[in-house]
N, C-alpha and C positions, 0 to 999 in steps of 0.2 A: 265110266271109270269108277270102282268101289272106293268109298270114303276112304278106307285103310291106304289104298294105293295112292290115292289123291293127296292125303296127308303126308305120305312120304316124301312127294314130289314139292311141298310147301313148307320149309322151315326156315328159321324157327318162328313159333307163335307165340304170343302172349296172352294171359289172362289179366283183364283188369278187375280187380277185386273191390270191395266196398273199402271207403277211407283212402282210396288212392293208392293202394299197393298194385304192384305189378309181379307177375310170375311169369318168368319164361317158361315154356311148355316144349319139353323134348318129344321127340317122335312116340317114344313108348308111352310117356303119359299121354300124349295128345290123342292117341286113338282110343284111349278111355273115354274121352268126351263123347264119342260117338253114342254112349250109353246115356248122355244128357239130353233131353228133348231141347231142340232149337226153337224158341218162341218168336224169335224175330230176326231176319237176315236182311242185310242190305249191303251195299256197295257203293264206294266212294272213289272217284278219280278226279284228277285235276290237271290243270296246265296243258291243254291241247294244243293252245297257240295256231289255231286255224288261220293262214293266210302269212304265217312267219315266211321271209324270203330264205331261199336256199334250205328249205325243209322239205320233207315229202308228208306235209300236213294232212293231205287228203287221205294217204295211206295210213297216218297214225290214227286219224279217227275211224276209218274202217276198221282196222285192226282192233282197236279197243273195243269197239262196238261189236264185232263178231266174237271176241274172246269173252266179253261179258255176257252176250247172249248165249254162249256156249256155256259156260258155268250155270248160268240161270236155267237152262234146259235140264241139267243134271240136278241142280239143287237149287230150287227157285229163290230169288230175291224179291222183298216186298217192295223194293224201290231202289233206285240209283241217286247219287248226289254228285254232279259235276262241280267241283268247289273251286271255280274261278279261273280266269285266264282261258276263256273258251276260245275267244280270237286274239288275234294280235295287232291290237292298235286301230286298225282301220274297221269301222262299223259296217262298211258295206260287206264284209265277210260274215256277217251274222247269219243272213238267210240261208247260206250254204252249210254253215256249222250245224245251225239248228235242223236242216234237212237231214244231216248226217246222224245227229243224236236222235232224232225222231224215228230212226230203225232199231233203236233199243227195244226189246220185247218186254219192258216193263215201264211203269211210271217212272220219270226222272224229275229231278230239282235241280236248280242252278243258283250258284252264288256269283256276285260281281267281283271280279279281280281287277288288279291294276292296268292290265292291258284291254280290259273291256271297255272302251271308251265311249260310253254313252251316258246320258243324263238318266236319271230316276225315271222320268217320264218316257224316255226312249226304251228302257229296259222293260218298264210296264207294258209297253206296245208290243215288244218283240216276245216276251215270255208269258204274258198275261198274270203276273205276279210281281209285286212290288220288291225292291231291293232288300227290304227287311221283312221277313215273314215266318209263320210258325205253323206246324202241323202236328197232329197227334195221331199214334197207333196204339190203341188200347192204353196201358199204363205207361207209355214213353212218348215223350216231347222232343221235337226237334225244332232247334231255333236256327235260322239262317240268315246271316247278316253281311251286309257291305263293308269293306274295307278300302273302297276307293271311289273314284268319281271319274266324270268325263274327262278329266285332265291326267288321269292315271296317277294322282297323288297317293301315297300311303297314308291312310287315316285310321285313327282308333273307331272301333265300332261305336254306334250311337248307344252309350251308357244308359240313358233315358229309356230308351225302348226296350233294352235287355232288362233292366231293372224291373219294368212292369211287366215283362213277359216271365221271368223268373218268378215273380210273386205269384202271376197268375197259375204256373204250372208247379207249385212247390209241393202239391200232394201227389204228383206223378212218382213212380218208382223210379224213373231214369229220364234225365234230360241229355240229349247230343246236341252240341252246338258245332257250326260249320262257318268259318271264317277263313277268307283265302289266305291272308297275311296273319302271321304269328304275331299277338297283340301284347307279348311280354318279354319281348327282346331276348329271346332264346337262340336267335341266328342272326347272321351279319345283315339279313334283308328284313328283319322284323321292325315293329314299331313298340313303342314304350308305353302301355296305356295301365299305369297303377290303379286307377279307380276301377276300372274293369276288373282287374285281378283281385282286388278286395270284394268286389261284388261277387265274383265266382265262388271265392274262398267261403262265402257265407250262404252258399247254396249246397249242401252237401249231397243233393241228387244229381248234380252234375257229373257225368260219368266219364265223358271225354269231350275234348275240343278238338275238332279235325281242322288241320291247316295245310294249304299247298304252298304254292309261291317258291319255297325253296326246293328246287328240283333236285338237289342233291341230298336231301333228307328223306329217310324212310323210317325213322325211329320213333319212340315215343319219348318225350321229355317231360318230366315232373316240374312243377312249379307251384309251391305252397299246396302240395296234395292235390293238386288239379292235373290230371294227364292231357298234355298236348301231343295230338298223333299226327304224323306226317305220312304223305302217300306218293312222294316223288312226283313223278310226271308222266303223262301217256303221249305227249307231244315236245315240241319245242326242240332248240338245237343244243341244249347243255343239260347236265345233270347225272344221275345215275346212269351204269351202263345199260341198264333195261329201261323200257317204258311198261309200266304196269298199272295196278289198281288195287285197292285194299277192301277185303271183306271183312264183315262185322257180324257176327252171331251174338246174341242175347240168349244166354241158355236158361233152363227152367229154375236154376237155381239163383238167377239173376247175376251170375258172373257173365263178364263180356270177352269172347274170343275173337281175336283180331290178327289177321296176316295178309301179306301182301301177296298177288300173283303177278308173275313178271313178264307178259302176262300168261305163259304158259306153265309156270310152275308157281308154287308156293313158297314165299320167303319172309322172314321177320315177323313170324308169327307170335302172338302175344295175348294174354288174357287179363281182362279188366274185372276184378272181383266185384 
């Protein structure tokens, strides 16, 4: 599919600009973005809920993986982040869920959600990564943190860990953060973590905080000039009428274009400058 045709099927989009400004991008304006080189492209999906009773969870995973792989084949992703609630409560579902995700044709990372009922030690054993970790791609840093535990409690992220890592990555062009539960009480299912928000405010290279958890949210919500970006769900029994994933493109001018595929079409496109 040609990029112009692909863009026509996926609207609206948003550009995330410097200073927390957000620009809604029309189809006509968006097609002009094809002249701007994409430096980095990744995909975010959350809330697969493998094992949830009375849902087609195996099909939800297979569909999401197939659609992400299909888009990757047309326009490659550097990686994918599965942002929490991979399973639905029972930890014996993890092997099958991981096997399904292992069919992704790109490297993928995971975060722990409130339905991922395992200890930090069990998480490490399953995924070979800790519940809080970071990685770098060129001048972009990615911080992934847990917002829950083996009991499924709603928790604030580890502020001490984030403070240390944000300082460590302060010279990077961009920092992208992934937390399953929204930490600034912007939705009914969020938690209120004022210390974390203050920390985020003081690091101007944070370009976006990606949240799952709220299956009915696919918007970008601003809080103290920090964009909190939601991606609805790709599984589970409730939420938006579609099950999809969010695409993020860091452009050569360092603006960030983002939109949701539902998963056959693009919707809620946005740019972060």
